[in-house]
Phi, psi and omega in degrees: 000135182287134180292142179299146174252159180295125185292144177297324180293343182267354180291127182276130180066222179052038185300317181296320180294312180297320179297314180299318180295316182292320179298322176289329176295324177289315184227085180302340179294347176302324173114013175091181185225134170253124182250118181250133178175165180291168179296151175075027180247021174068023178299306182295322180301314181293319181295314180294329179290334181300322184303329184290339181252005175288142178299146176296156180243143176265128186230159173291128183302131177083355181280124180283354185247014174055043179300137177280121180302335180272350181209070187290137178285115181294340180262007184303126180299338177270359182277186002284148179257154177266126180301332181263009183285178181295148180219164180209159178251136179217160178296150174296141184272146167255116181246126181257130179261109178293145181301324183267019182294152176275167178298317179297325179294327182281308187262345181108164183242136180250126179277095185295317183300315180290323179298318181283323184282319186253352179073022179243153180268088180279103188232129176256114185301151177254196184292330178294328176287318180296328184277350182305125181070020178225214184239127175254119185247128178240106175279146184053047185299334179290346179260005181294136180298150183302322182294325178284325177301315181298317179294320179294320178299315180299314182295318181294324183283321187261342185068024185214145177243138181238143172228125179230125179219122173051044178082356177258130183232147177229140174219147178204159180291145177210085180245122188213162172273115184266125176230128178236144174238150183202155172253111184303337180294341182264008179120154182272170182269145175302135183304325181297321180282322177304323182292344182274347178271128181292315184236147174236135181234132174264127180238152178209155178295142179297146178263345179285136183299314183298318181294317179296320179295321180292324176301311181295318180301313182291323179295317179294321178296319179295315181297325182288322182206081184303321183295311180295320179298313180297323179298327179294339180248012184296322180294317179295321179294318180295320179296316180296316179299319179295319180293322178296315180298314179298317180296321177300319182291332181268351189305315184291344183270354184263131177235135178283134176298153181300327180297323179290318178299320179292325177295317177299314180298322180295317179297312181296320180293322181294331177269005179053048180288132178288139176069187183243006182298321180298319178301316182292318180297316180296320179297315180294322179294321180297321179295312180297320180292323179298321179296323178293321180287332181288330183252113175061032170096295183193164172286147176212000000 
């Protein structure tokens, strides 16, 4: 049985962080979240809690690459799949990328000897395959090695992961919600990777005495009895998960008025923002935020 995790609904304060995470859960096309803050500010706790309220995904049974039965990857290494074949529903995965991971751990390992001797593509999937249609979390993302950053950038930009060894190549879809956390005191993030995050949130420990006391109270309660503590927030978690699922289903039906698009363009132009990525991210964020405000008041 999986051990309970600290519920997202139980996180005290951190409104901007929770909002950014939920908006990306509604619309992963926003581009993920970079969380900046000092140690001990519940960055990792909030990110890991997000996975529990992500909608379940329907996958082709037995596929190691989480192929969507409604949109099967023609290049899936476990394919070809039958559109009418067996399928199953499972929770969205939270996959953590260690800072010291190897390239093979990230993109997967190809058995060249077997490929050449037997003519088969013997491939062991990596973390990018496991994270497909789920959440990829990188703690201390600013300390990630350059070789891993480059691979992560390619996957995030293309929604695809490639492995090439000795003329043998494998490719598969890898579309995920990217969340990174970092402590700025340990160094800044490479500009290329920073540009891949749709939203950035600055977090800090609360300065109000009551808020700090409540944080400690809830942490001690959770540590003493995780199951009972999580059960106390199960209704709030279920409601949030339901709202995220409903918002995802309505996302394609929402269109931003031209006046709003012009306002977004005006803001970005006034700040002399390079390129148009910021305009697109803000537009997608506005749509997801609008869905939250339309249903039961606001996201929380």
